[in-house]
Backbone as XML, in Angstrom:
<?xml version="1.0"?>
<chain id="A" units="angstrom">
  <residue number="1" name="MET">
    <atom name="N" x="0.491" y="-1.135" z="0.255"/>
    <atom name="CA" x="-0.121" y="-0.387" z="-0.122"/>
    <atom name="C" x="0.306" y="1.118" z="0.086"/>
  </residue>
  <residue number="2" name="GLY">
    <atom name="N" x="0.287" y="1.935" z="-0.625"/>
    <atom name="CA" x="1.768" y="3.625" z="-0.625"/>
    <atom name="C" x="0.339" y="5.333" z="-0.754"/>
  </residue>
  <residue number="3" name="MET">
    <atom name="N" x="0.929" y="6.256" z="-0.480"/>
    <atom name="CA" x="0.225" y="7.512" z="-0.359"/>
    <atom name="C" x="0.973" y="8.545" z="-1.350"/>
  </residue>
  <residue number="4" name="GLY">
    <atom name="N" x="-0.009" y="9.102" z="-2.813"/>
    <atom name="CA" x="0.913" y="9.665" z="-3.329"/>
    <atom name="C" x="0.078" y="11.040" z="-3.209"/>
  </residue>
  <residue number="5" name="THR">
    <atom name="N" x="0.739" y="12.319" z="-3.243"/>
    <atom name="CA" x="-0.141" y="13.865" z="-3.927"/>
    <atom name="C" x="0.959" y="14.542" z="-4.513"/>
  </residue>
  <residue number="6" name="ASP">
    <atom name="N" x="-0.305" y="15.198" z="-5.092"/>
    <atom name="CA" x="0.220" y="16.941" z="-6.279"/>
    <atom name="C" x="-0.118" y="17.735" z="-5.268"/>
  </residue>
  <residue number="7" name="LEU">
    <atom name="N" x="1.000" y="18.204" z="-5.379"/>
    <atom name="CA" x="0.335" y="19.606" z="-3.950"/>
    <atom name="C" x="-0.006" y="20.515" z="-4.598"/>
  </residue>
  <residue number="8" name="HIS">
    <atom name="N" x="0.629" y="21.152" z="-5.955"/>
    <atom name="CA" x="0.282" y="22.443" z="-6.190"/>
    <atom name="C" x="-0.614" y="22.000" z="-7.758"/>
  </residue>
  <residue number="9" name="GLY">
    <atom name="N" x="-0.292" y="20.846" z="-8.195"/>
    <atom name="CA" x="-1.406" y="21.141" z="-10.417"/>
    <atom name="C" x="-1.757" y="20.212" z="-9.799"/>
  </residue>
  <residue number="10" name="GLN">
    <atom name="N" x="-3.051" y="19.681" z="-8.891"/>
    <atom name="CA" x="-4.207" y="18.766" z="-9.037"/>
    <atom name="C" x="-4.476" y="18.103" z="-9.790"/>
  </residue>
  <residue number="11" name="ASP">
    <atom name="N" x="-3.087" y="17.198" z="-10.315"/>
    <atom name="CA" x="-3.001" y="15.884" z="-11.502"/>
    <atom name="C" x="-3.214" y="14.941" z="-10.371"/>
  </residue>
  <residue number="12" name="TYR">
    <atom name="N" x="-4.233" y="14.695" z="-10.830"/>
    <atom name="CA" x="-4.792" y="12.799" z="-9.850"/>
    <atom name="C" x="-3.721" y="11.953" z="-10.646"/>
  </residue>
  <residue number="13" name="THR">
    <atom name="N" x="-3.647" y="11.568" z="-11.598"/>
    <atom name="CA" x="-2.752" y="11.094" z="-12.573"/>
    <atom name="C" x="-1.187" y="11.330" z="-11.574"/>
  </residue>
  <residue number="14" name="LYS">
    <atom name="N" x="-0.689" y="12.105" z="-11.476"/>
    <atom name="CA" x="0.924" y="12.217" z="-10.697"/>
    <atom name="C" x="0.734" y="12.230" z="-9.263"/>
  </residue>
  <residue number="15" name="ALA">
    <atom name="N" x="-0.871" y="11.766" z="-8.624"/>
    <atom name="CA" x="-0.220" y="11.946" z="-7.322"/>
    <atom name="C" x="-0.864" y="10.257" z="-7.425"/>
  </residue>
  <residue number="16" name="ALA">
    <atom name="N" x="-1.311" y="9.452" z="-8.294"/>
    <atom name="CA" x="-2.132" y="7.959" z="-8.105"/>
    <atom name="C" x="-0.274" y="7.366" z="-8.722"/>
  </residue>
  <residue number="17" name="VAL">
    <atom name="N" x="0.383" y="7.851" z="-9.696"/>
    <atom name="CA" x="1.322" y="7.093" z="-9.952"/>
    <atom name="C" x="2.764" y="7.395" z="-8.262"/>
  </residue>
  <residue number="18" name="ARG">
    <atom name="N" x="2.585" y="8.000" z="-8.155"/>
    <atom name="CA" x="3.520" y="8.465" z="-6.756"/>
    <atom name="C" x="2.995" y="7.227" z="-5.920"/>
  </residue>
  <residue number="19" name="ALA">
    <atom name="N" x="1.727" y="7.390" z="-5.813"/>
    <atom name="CA" x="1.336" y="6.354" z="-4.232"/>
    <atom name="C" x="1.825" y="5.354" z="-5.171"/>
  </residue>
  <residue number="20" name="LEU">
    <atom name="N" x="1.655" y="4.608" z="-6.502"/>
    <atom name="CA" x="2.366" y="3.248" z="-6.787"/>
    <atom name="C" x="3.605" y="3.240" z="-6.631"/>
  </residue>
  <residue number="21" name="ARG">
    <atom name="N" x="3.887" y="4.301" z="-6.907"/>
    <atom name="CA" x="5.414" y="4.252" z="-6.613"/>
    <atom name="C" x="5.902" y="4.138" z="-4.881"/>
  </residue>
  <residue number="22" name="ASP">
    <atom name="N" x="5.104" y="4.968" z="-4.236"/>
    <atom name="CA" x="5.446" y="4.515" z="-2.542"/>
    <atom name="C" x="5.205" y="3.496" z="-2.527"/>
  </residue>
  <residue number="23" name="ALA">
    <atom name="N" x="4.043" y="2.481" z="-2.810"/>
    <atom name="CA" x="3.566" y="1.173" z="-2.807"/>
    <atom name="C" x="4.861" y="-0.056" z="-2.674"/>
  </residue>
  <residue number="24" name="LEU">
    <atom name="N" x="5.524" y="0.189" z="-4.083"/>
    <atom name="CA" x="6.076" y="-1.073" z="-4.235"/>
    <atom name="C" x="8.013" y="-0.556" z="-3.930"/>
  </residue>
  <residue number="25" name="TRP">
    <atom name="N" x="8.069" y="0.773" z="-3.676"/>
    <atom name="CA" x="9.066" y="1.482" z="-2.401"/>
    <atom name="C" x="8.986" y="0.689" z="-1.587"/>
  </residue>
  <residue number="26" name="HIS">
    <atom name="N" x="8.173" y="0.186" z="-0.756"/>
    <atom name="CA" x="8.028" y="-0.308" z="0.675"/>
    <atom name="C" x="7.971" y="-2.381" z="0.631"/>
  </residue>
  <residue number="27" name="ASN">
    <atom name="N" x="7.269" y="-2.546" z="-0.315"/>
    <atom name="CA" x="7.517" y="-3.615" z="-0.975"/>
    <atom name="C" x="8.936" y="-4.231" z="-2.150"/>
  </residue>
  <residue number="28" name="SER">
    <atom name="N" x="8.419" y="-5.609" z="-1.889"/>
    <atom name="CA" x="9.536" y="-6.653" z="-3.324"/>
    <atom name="C" x="8.012" y="-7.099" z="-3.829"/>
  </residue>
  <residue number="29" name="LEU">
    <atom name="N" x="8.851" y="-7.728" z="-5.408"/>
    <atom name="CA" x="7.809" y="-8.104" z="-6.383"/>
    <atom name="C" x="8.307" y="-9.582" z="-6.240"/>
  </residue>
  <residue number="30" name="SER">
    <atom name="N" x="9.144" y="-9.737" z="-5.335"/>
    <atom name="CA" x="10.245" y="-11.304" z="-5.880"/>
    <atom name="C" x="9.709" y="-12.476" z="-6.144"/>
  </residue>
  <residue number="31" name="ILE">
    <atom name="N" x="8.711" y="-12.871" z="-5.441"/>
    <atom name="CA" x="7.982" y="-14.192" z="-5.276"/>
    <atom name="C" x="8.242" y="-15.363" z="-6.042"/>
  </residue>
  <residue number="32" name="ALA">
    <atom name="N" x="8.258" y="-14.956" z="-7.793"/>
    <atom name="CA" x="8.200" y="-15.360" z="-9.053"/>
    <atom name="C" x="9.496" y="-15.952" z="-9.370"/>
  </residue>
  <residue number="33" name="PRO">
    <atom name="N" x="10.365" y="-15.102" z="-9.479"/>
    <atom name="CA" x="11.732" y="-16.273" z="-9.136"/>
    <atom name="C" x="12.294" y="-16.445" z="-7.811"/>
  </residue>
  <residue number="34" name="ALA">
    <atom name="N" x="12.109" y="-15.863" z="-7.040"/>
    <atom name="CA" x="12.037" y="-17.240" z="-6.221"/>
    <atom name="C" x="11.552" y="-18.777" z="-6.153"/>
  </residue>
  <residue number="35" name="LEU">
    <atom name="N" x="10.090" y="-18.937" z="-6.957"/>
    <atom name="CA" x="9.025" y="-20.194" z="-7.008"/>
    <atom name="C" x="9.886" y="-20.561" z="-8.398"/>
  </residue>
  <residue number="36" name="GLY">
    <atom name="N" x="10.962" y="-19.717" z="-9.097"/>
    <atom name="CA" x="11.245" y="-20.549" z="-10.401"/>
    <atom name="C" x="10.146" y="-19.820" z="-11.982"/>
  </residue>
  <residue number="37" name="TYR">
    <atom name="N" x="10.232" y="-18.952" z="-11.733"/>
    <atom name="CA" x="8.790" y="-18.700" z="-12.558"/>
    <atom name="C" x="9.917" y="-16.803" z="-12.875"/>
  </residue>
  <residue number="38" name="SER">
    <atom name="N" x="9.159" y="-16.680" z="-14.442"/>
    <atom name="CA" x="9.972" y="-14.989" z="-14.747"/>
    <atom name="C" x="8.766" y="-14.181" z="-14.071"/>
  </residue>
  <residue number="39" name="ARG">
    <atom name="N" x="9.399" y="-12.600" z="-13.529"/>
    <atom name="CA" x="8.289" y="-11.599" z="-13.593"/>
    <atom name="C" x="7.817" y="-11.183" z="-14.339"/>
  </residue>
  <residue number="40" name="ASP">
    <atom name="N" x="7.965" y="-11.563" z="-15.144"/>
    <atom name="CA" x="6.862" y="-11.088" z="-16.405"/>
    <atom name="C" x="5.065" y="-11.895" z="-16.603"/>
  </residue>
  <residue number="41" name="VAL">
    <atom name="N" x="5.730" y="-12.724" z="-15.871"/>
    <atom name="CA" x="4.552" y="-13.171" z="-15.722"/>
    <atom name="C" x="3.544" y="-13.467" z="-14.556"/>
  </residue>
  <residue number="42" name="MET">
    <atom name="N" x="3.716" y="-12.670" z="-13.721"/>
    <atom name="CA" x="2.876" y="-11.638" z="-12.529"/>
    <atom name="C" x="1.630" y="-10.677" z="-12.821"/>
  </residue>
  <residue number="43" name="GLU">
    <atom name="N" x="0.693" y="-11.254" z="-12.080"/>
    <atom name="CA" x="-0.472" y="-10.203" z="-12.285"/>
    <atom name="C" x="-0.609" y="-9.470" z="-11.094"/>
  </residue>
  <residue number="44" name="VAL">
    <atom name="N" x="-0.755" y="-8.183" z="-11.687"/>
    <atom name="CA" x="-0.779" y="-6.743" z="-10.320"/>
    <atom name="C" x="-2.576" y="-6.368" z="-10.934"/>
  </residue>
  <residue number="45" name="GLU">
    <atom name="N" x="-3.025" y="-7.019" z="-9.891"/>
    <atom name="CA" x="-4.056" y="-5.765" z="-9.543"/>
    <atom name="C" x="-3.455" y="-4.553" z="-8.752"/>
  </residue>
  <residue number="46" name="VAL">
    <atom name="N" x="-3.773" y="-3.549" z="-9.740"/>
    <atom name="CA" x="-3.761" y="-2.328" z="-8.403"/>
    <atom name="C" x="-5.094" y="-1.231" z="-8.500"/>
  </residue>
  <residue number="47" name="GLU">
    <atom name="N" x="-4.756" y="-0.794" z="-6.797"/>
    <atom name="CA" x="-6.381" y="-0.461" z="-7.050"/>
    <atom name="C" x="-5.555" y="1.317" z="-6.440"/>
  </residue>
  <residue number="48" name="ILE">
    <atom name="N" x="-6.478" y="2.086" z="-6.999"/>
    <atom name="CA" x="-6.192" y="3.602" z="-6.672"/>
    <atom name="C" x="-7.231" y="4.193" z="-6.290"/>
  </residue>
  <residue number="49" name="GLY">
    <atom name="N" x="-7.095" y="4.857" z="-4.797"/>
    <atom name="CA" x="-8.561" y="6.114" z="-4.457"/>
    <atom name="C" x="-8.138" y="7.259" z="-4.927"/>
  </residue>
  <residue number="50" name="VAL">
    <atom name="N" x="-8.978" y="8.389" z="-5.553"/>
    <atom name="CA" x="-8.621" y="8.997" z="-5.395"/>
    <atom name="C" x="-10.389" y="10.091" z="-5.489"/>
  </residue>
  <residue number="51" name="ALA">
    <atom name="N" x="-9.898" y="11.489" z="-5.189"/>
    <atom name="CA" x="-11.870" y="12.148" z="-5.225"/>
    <atom name="C" x="-12.391" y="12.322" z="-6.654"/>
  </residue>
  <residue number="52" name="LYS">
    <atom name="N" x="-11.252" y="12.036" z="-7.615"/>
    <atom name="CA" x="-11.638" y="12.252" z="-8.956"/>
    <atom name="C" x="-11.450" y="11.283" z="-9.611"/>
  </residue>
  <residue number="53" name="PRO">
    <atom name="N" x="-12.158" y="10.057" z="-9.477"/>
    <atom name="CA" x="-11.060" y="8.531" z="-10.104"/>
    <atom name="C" x="-10.972" y="8.612" z="-12.310"/>
  </residue>
  <residue number="54" name="GLU">
    <atom name="N" x="-12.260" y="9.965" z="-12.312"/>
    <atom name="CA" x="-12.398" y="9.803" z="-14.215"/>
    <atom name="C" x="-11.390" y="10.650" z="-14.375"/>
  </residue>
  <residue number="55" name="GLN">
    <atom name="N" x="-10.443" y="11.415" z="-13.526"/>
    <atom name="CA" x="-9.482" y="12.394" z="-13.544"/>
    <atom name="C" x="-7.656" y="11.567" z="-14.135"/>
  </residue>
  <residue number="56" name="VAL">
    <atom name="N" x="-8.214" y="9.911" z="-13.767"/>
    <atom name="CA" x="-6.469" y="9.601" z="-13.448"/>
    <atom name="C" x="-6.273" y="8.838" z="-15.094"/>
  </residue>
  <residue number="57" name="ASN">
    <atom name="N" x="-5.020" y="8.916" z="-15.564"/>
    <atom name="CA" x="-4.804" y="8.329" z="-16.999"/>
    <atom name="C" x="-4.143" y="6.755" z="-16.657"/>
  </residue>
  <residue number="58" name="LYS">
    <atom name="N" x="-5.177" y="5.529" z="-16.115"/>
    <atom name="CA" x="-4.349" y="4.031" z="-15.717"/>
    <atom name="C" x="-3.779" y="3.686" z="-16.724"/>
  </residue>
  <residue number="59" name="ALA">
    <atom name="N" x="-3.165" y="4.429" z="-18.171"/>
    <atom name="CA" x="-1.987" y="3.420" z="-18.335"/>
    <atom name="C" x="-0.549" y="4.311" z="-17.845"/>
  </residue>
  <residue number="60" name="GLU">
    <atom name="N" x="-0.904" y="5.277" z="-17.764"/>
    <atom name="CA" x="-0.037" y="6.047" z="-16.829"/>
    <atom name="C" x="0.835" y="5.133" z="-15.234"/>
  </residue>
  <residue number="61" name="VAL">
    <atom name="N" x="-0.741" y="4.839" z="-14.781"/>
    <atom name="CA" x="-0.476" y="3.769" z="-13.652"/>
    <atom name="C" x="0.061" y="2.615" z="-13.929"/>
  </residue>
  <residue number="62" name="ALA">
    <atom name="N" x="0.098" y="2.005" z="-14.858"/>
    <atom name="CA" x="0.236" y="0.752" z="-15.012"/>
    <atom name="C" x="1.118" y="0.877" z="-15.742"/>
  </residue>
  <residue number="63" name="ALA">
    <atom name="N" x="2.062" y="1.799" z="-16.506"/>
    <atom name="CA" x="3.496" y="2.307" z="-16.163"/>
    <atom name="C" x="4.677" y="1.776" z="-15.832"/>
  </residue>
  <residue number="64" name="VAL">
    <atom name="N" x="4.027" y="2.467" z="-14.399"/>
    <atom name="CA" x="4.793" y="2.756" z="-13.280"/>
    <atom name="C" x="5.716" y="0.824" z="-12.821"/>
  </residue>
  <residue number="65" name="LEU">
    <atom name="N" x="4.438" y="-0.174" z="-13.415"/>
    <atom name="CA" x="5.037" y="-1.673" z="-12.651"/>
    <atom name="C" x="6.400" y="-1.700" z="-13.945"/>
  </residue>
  <residue number="66" name="PRO">
    <atom name="N" x="8.026" y="-2.508" z="-12.769"/>
    <atom name="CA" x="8.773" y="-2.504" z="-13.822"/>
    <atom name="C" x="8.848" y="-4.394" z="-14.635"/>
  </residue>
  <residue number="67" name="TYR">
    <atom name="N" x="7.811" y="-5.280" z="-14.368"/>
    <atom name="CA" x="7.334" y="-6.114" z="-14.781"/>
    <atom name="C" x="5.646" y="-6.510" z="-14.285"/>
  </residue>
  <residue number="68" name="GLY">
    <atom name="N" x="5.558" y="-7.757" z="-15.108"/>
    <atom name="CA" x="4.383" y="-7.876" z="-14.623"/>
    <atom name="C" x="3.021" y="-8.057" z="-15.551"/>
  </residue>
  <residue number="69" name="LYS">
    <atom name="N" x="1.879" y="-7.938" z="-15.839"/>
    <atom name="CA" x="0.559" y="-7.688" z="-16.215"/>
    <atom name="C" x="-0.115" y="-6.834" z="-15.291"/>
  </residue>
  <residue number="70" name="ALA">
    <atom name="N" x="-0.592" y="-5.248" z="-15.324"/>
    <atom name="CA" x="-1.256" y="-4.670" z="-14.606"/>
    <atom name="C" x="-2.569" y="-4.453" z="-15.154"/>
  </residue>
  <residue number="71" name="GLN">
    <atom name="N" x="-3.282" y="-4.590" z="-14.002"/>
    <atom name="CA" x="-4.651" y="-3.898" z="-14.124"/>
    <atom name="C" x="-5.103" y="-2.882" z="-12.950"/>
  </residue>
  <residue number="72" name="VAL">
    <atom name="N" x="-5.605" y="-1.587" z="-13.677"/>
    <atom name="CA" x="-5.892" y="-0.835" z="-12.993"/>
    <atom name="C" x="-7.206" y="0.317" z="-12.754"/>
  </residue>
  <residue number="73" name="THR">
    <atom name="N" x="-7.604" y="-0.636" z="-11.580"/>
    <atom name="CA" x="-8.955" y="0.128" z="-11.251"/>
    <atom name="C" x="-8.110" y="1.834" z="-10.700"/>
  </residue>
  <residue number="74" name="VAL">
    <atom name="N" x="-9.318" y="2.230" z="-10.679"/>
    <atom name="CA" x="-9.425" y="3.200" z="-9.857"/>
    <atom name="C" x="-11.141" y="3.879" z="-9.415"/>
  </residue>
  <residue number="75" name="VAL">
    <atom name="N" x="-11.126" y="4.546" z="-8.514"/>
    <atom name="CA" x="-11.970" y="4.180" z="-7.534"/>
    <atom name="C" x="-11.752" y="5.607" z="-6.051"/>
  </residue>
  <residue number="76" name="LYS">
    <atom name="N" x="-13.224" y="6.041" z="-6.108"/>
    <atom name="CA" x="-13.124" y="7.159" z="-5.674"/>
    <atom name="C" x="-13.145" y="6.915" z="-3.710"/>
  </residue>
  <residue number="77" name="GLY">
    <atom name="N" x="-11.886" y="7.949" z="-3.286"/>
    <atom name="CA" x="-11.637" y="8.031" z="-2.340"/>
    <atom name="C" x="-10.714" y="9.217" z="-2.655"/>
  </residue>
  <residue number="78" name="GLY">
    <atom name="N" x="-9.174" y="8.638" z="-1.372"/>
    <atom name="CA" x="-8.335" y="9.356" z="-1.765"/>
    <atom name="C" x="-8.597" y="10.861" z="-0.678"/>
  </residue>
  <residue number="79" name="LEU">
    <atom name="N" x="-7.927" y="11.816" z="-0.812"/>
    <atom name="CA" x="-8.365" y="13.306" z="-0.486"/>
    <atom name="C" x="-8.361" y="14.552" z="-1.087"/>
  </residue>
  <residue number="80" name="ASP">
    <atom name="N" x="-8.551" y="15.308" z="-1.211"/>
    <atom name="CA" x="-8.820" y="16.715" z="-1.550"/>
    <atom name="C" x="-8.818" y="17.494" z="-0.449"/>
  </residue>
  <residue number="81" name="ILE">
    <atom name="N" x="-7.734" y="18.086" z="-1.349"/>
    <atom name="CA" x="-7.352" y="19.653" z="0.652"/>
    <atom name="C" x="-7.130" y="20.839" z="-0.781"/>
  </residue>
  <residue number="82" name="PRO">
    <atom name="N" x="-8.184" y="21.737" z="-0.301"/>
    <atom name="CA" x="-8.466" y="22.609" z="-0.707"/>
    <atom name="C" x="-7.608" y="24.144" z="-0.027"/>
  </residue>
  <residue number="83" name="ASN">
    <atom name="N" x="-7.015" y="25.192" z="-0.535"/>
    <atom name="CA" x="-6.361" y="26.145" z="-0.039"/>
    <atom name="C" x="-6.598" y="27.295" z="-0.629"/>
  </residue>
  <residue number="84" name="GLU">
    <atom name="N" x="-6.142" y="28.078" z="-0.372"/>
    <atom name="CA" x="-6.409" y="29.625" z="-0.676"/>
    <atom name="C" x="-5.716" y="29.749" z="-2.525"/>
  </residue>
  <residue number="85" name="ASP">
    <atom name="N" x="-5.096" y="29.103" z="-3.325"/>
    <atom name="CA" x="-4.387" y="29.290" z="-4.078"/>
    <atom name="C" x="-5.323" y="28.063" z="-4.957"/>
  </residue>
  <residue number="86" name="ASN">
    <atom name="N" x="-5.063" y="26.703" z="-4.515"/>
    <atom name="CA" x="-5.534" y="25.363" z="-5.225"/>
    <atom name="C" x="-5.795" y="23.949" z="-4.521"/>
  </residue>
  <residue number="87" name="THR">
    <atom name="N" x="-5.786" y="23.116" z="-4.628"/>
    <atom name="CA" x="-5.957" y="21.719" z="-3.666"/>
    <atom name="C" x="-4.740" y="21.231" z="-4.126"/>
  </residue>
  <residue number="88" name="THR">
    <atom name="N" x="-4.954" y="20.362" z="-2.974"/>
    <atom name="CA" x="-3.418" y="19.760" z="-2.732"/>
    <atom name="C" x="-4.242" y="18.262" z="-3.007"/>
  </residue>
  <residue number="89" name="VAL">
    <atom name="N" x="-3.926" y="17.459" z="-3.575"/>
    <atom name="CA" x="-4.284" y="15.974" z="-4.018"/>
    <atom name="C" x="-3.728" y="14.691" z="-3.169"/>
  </residue>
  <residue number="90" name="VAL">
    <atom name="N" x="-4.340" y="13.817" z="-2.711"/>
    <atom name="CA" x="-3.641" y="12.560" z="-2.335"/>
    <atom name="C" x="-4.467" y="11.724" z="-2.718"/>
  </residue>
  <residue number="91" name="ALA">
    <atom name="N" x="-4.161" y="11.143" z="-3.100"/>
    <atom name="CA" x="-4.060" y="9.352" z="-3.791"/>
    <atom name="C" x="-3.007" y="8.219" z="-2.687"/>
  </residue>
  <residue number="92" name="ASN">
    <atom name="N" x="-4.388" y="7.213" z="-2.917"/>
    <atom name="CA" x="-3.910" y="6.182" z="-1.519"/>
    <atom name="C" x="-4.011" y="4.257" z="-3.005"/>
  </residue>
  <residue number="93" name="ALA">
    <atom name="N" x="-3.036" y="3.917" z="-3.314"/>
    <atom name="CA" x="-2.436" y="2.504" z="-3.905"/>
    <atom name="C" x="-2.767" y="1.602" z="-2.831"/>
  </residue>
  <residue number="94" name="ALA">
    <atom name="N" x="-3.067" y="0.535" z="-3.354"/>
    <atom name="CA" x="-2.622" y="-0.987" z="-3.264"/>
    <atom name="C" x="-2.384" y="-1.634" z="-4.236"/>
  </residue>
  <residue number="95" name="ALA">
    <atom name="N" x="-1.561" y="-2.947" z="-3.881"/>
    <atom name="CA" x="-1.411" y="-3.597" z="-5.045"/>
    <atom name="C" x="-1.240" y="-5.264" z="-4.791"/>
  </residue>
  <residue number="96" name="VAL">
    <atom name="N" x="-1.716" y="-5.638" z="-5.536"/>
    <atom name="CA" x="-1.721" y="-7.497" z="-5.126"/>
    <atom name="C" x="-1.592" y="-7.503" z="-6.285"/>
  </residue>
  <residue number="97" name="VAL">
    <atom name="N" x="-0.223" y="-8.782" z="-5.851"/>
    <atom name="CA" x="0.239" y="-9.478" z="-7.047"/>
    <atom name="C" x="0.437" y="-11.472" z="-6.496"/>
  </residue>
  <residue number="98" name="TYR">
    <atom name="N" x="-0.417" y="-11.482" z="-7.777"/>
    <atom name="CA" x="-0.968" y="-12.851" z="-8.175"/>
    <atom name="C" x="-0.023" y="-14.332" z="-9.104"/>
  </residue>
  <residue number="99" name="LEU">
    <atom name="N" x="0.444" y="-14.703" z="-8.628"/>
    <atom name="CA" x="1.134" y="-16.117" z="-9.520"/>
    <atom name="C" x="0.562" y="-17.096" z="-9.752"/>
  </residue>
  <residue number="100" name="ASP">
    <atom name="N" x="0.216" y="-17.338" z="-11.279"/>
    <atom name="CA" x="-0.253" y="-19.033" z="-12.060"/>
    <atom name="C" x="0.268" y="-20.072" z="-11.177"/>
  </residue>
  <residue number="101" name="ILE">
    <atom name="N" x="0.490" y="-20.814" z="-10.637"/>
    <atom name="CA" x="2.444" y="-21.553" z="-9.862"/>
    <atom name="C" x="1.568" y="-23.063" z="-10.656"/>
  </residue>
  <residue number="102" name="ASP">
    <atom name="N" x="2.006" y="-23.815" z="-10.805"/>
    <atom name="CA" x="2.189" y="-25.097" z="-11.033"/>
    <atom name="C" x="2.357" y="-26.210" z="-10.042"/>
  </residue>
  <residue number="103" name="VAL">
    <atom name="N" x="1.487" y="-26.860" z="-9.130"/>
    <atom name="CA" x="1.459" y="-27.299" z="-7.632"/>
    <atom name="C" x="2.108" y="-28.614" z="-7.716"/>
  </residue>
  <residue number="104" name="ALA">
    <atom name="N" x="3.993" y="-29.081" z="-7.417"/>
    <atom name="CA" x="3.972" y="-30.084" z="-8.131"/>
    <atom name="C" x="3.113" y="-31.728" z="-7.645"/>
  </residue>
  <residue number="105" name="GLY">
    <atom name="N" x="2.625" y="-33.205" z="-8.254"/>
    <atom name="CA" x="1.392" y="-33.651" z="-7.340"/>
    <atom name="C" x="0.455" y="-32.882" z="-8.505"/>
  </residue>
  <residue number="106" name="GLU">
    <atom name="N" x="0.217" y="-32.105" z="-9.132"/>
    <atom name="CA" x="-1.003" y="-31.690" z="-9.558"/>
    <atom name="C" x="-0.740" y="-32.001" z="-10.734"/>
  </residue>
  <residue number="107" name="SER">
    <atom name="N" x="-1.838" y="-32.722" z="-11.543"/>
    <atom name="CA" x="-2.337" y="-32.880" z="-13.009"/>
    <atom name="C" x="-2.419" y="-31.927" z="-13.704"/>
  </residue>
  <residue number="108" name="SER">
    <atom name="N" x="-2.140" y="-31.803" z="-14.728"/>
    <atom name="CA" x="-2.948" y="-30.361" z="-15.390"/>
    <atom name="C" x="-4.282" y="-30.072" z="-15.922"/>
  </residue>
</chain>
């Protein structure tokens, strides 16, 4: 999980990208190689919460992931903090990683 902001530009995509980067900074996506799989086969579900979900470019958010297949969902959440000159945008991100693995002894 992570949090990102855009302090002056009211850019929801920028805040969302920063939130996902924050989430990745705190975690490692190393489970795939540990199990003998390529990182590229990971499926990553990303959920972003911002006050104005329609203003987030999902492709830009997905491009943050260094590997794996991303599915980005944007929901109402986060926080807008209005002040005299502009609005500070706060985004929250959660990333869940899935890996389809073969279990020893199971038949296909």
